[in-house]
C-alpha positions in Angstrom: 10.5 6.5 -2.3 11.3 6.4 1.4 14.0 4.2 2.3 14.4 3.5 5.9 17.3 1.7 7.5 15.6 0.4 10.7 19.0 -0.8 12.0 20.1 3.1 12.3 18.7 5.2 14.7 19.6 8.9 14.6 21.2 10.6 17.4 19.6 13.4 19.0 20.2 17.1 18.1 18.7 18.7 21.2 19.7 16.9 24.9 18.1 15.8 26.8 16.1 18.4 29.0 15.2 20.2 25.8 11.5 20.5 24.9 12.3 18.6 21.8 13.8 15.9 22.3 10.8 13.8 23.1 9.1 14.3 19.6 12.3 14.4 18.2 12.5 11.0 19.8 9.1 9.8 18.3 10.0 10.7 15.2 13.0 8.5 15.2 10.9 5.5 16.6 7.9 6.1 14.5 8.8 3.9 11.8 10.8 1.7 13.7 8.1 0.7 15.8 5.7 0.6 12.7 8.3 -2.0 10.5 8.1 -4.0 14.3 4.8 -4.4 14.2 4.2 -4.9 10.7 6.4 -7.7 10.8 4.4 -9.0 13.9 1.7 -8.8 12.4 2.8 -10.7 9.1 3.4 -13.4 11.2 0.2 -13.8 12.5 0.2 -12.1 15.7 -2.6 -9.9 16.9 -1.1 -6.5 16.0 -3.0 -5.1 19.5 -2.1 -7.3 21.2 1.5 -6.8 20.1 1.4 -2.8 20.8 0.6 -4.4 24.1 2.9 -5.8 24.7 5.7 -3.8 23.6 4.5 -1.5 26.3 4.7 -4.2 29.1 7.9 -4.9 27.7 9.8 -1.4 28.2 7.9 -1.0 30.7 9.8 -3.7 32.3 12.8 -2.5 31.4 12.9 0.9 33.3 12.1 -0.7 36.0 14.5 -3.8 35.3 17.5 -3.1 38.2 20.5 -3.4 36.0 18.5 -0.2 34.1 18.4 2.0 37.2 21.3 1.4 38.2 23.3 2.5 35.0 20.8 6.1 35.2 21.7 6.4 38.7 25.3 6.4 37.4 25.1 8.6 34.8 23.3 11.3 36.9 26.3 11.2 39.1 28.5 12.0 35.8 
């Protein structure tokens, strides 16, 4: 039985510049996203519209000024 704790996302084992980093991140986030979409659909929301909304919110988070400022500070470190 595969029991996933959706409150814990594993840390990366590769550097962000490593070619395997993105694949590893997809594996880490896939079950969490599936769970979120399942719970959204169970609450009565359309799964496809929920997925679109998640993409929209994620893109908006990337364009938020505080996020960009944090990323700029990280690259200077």
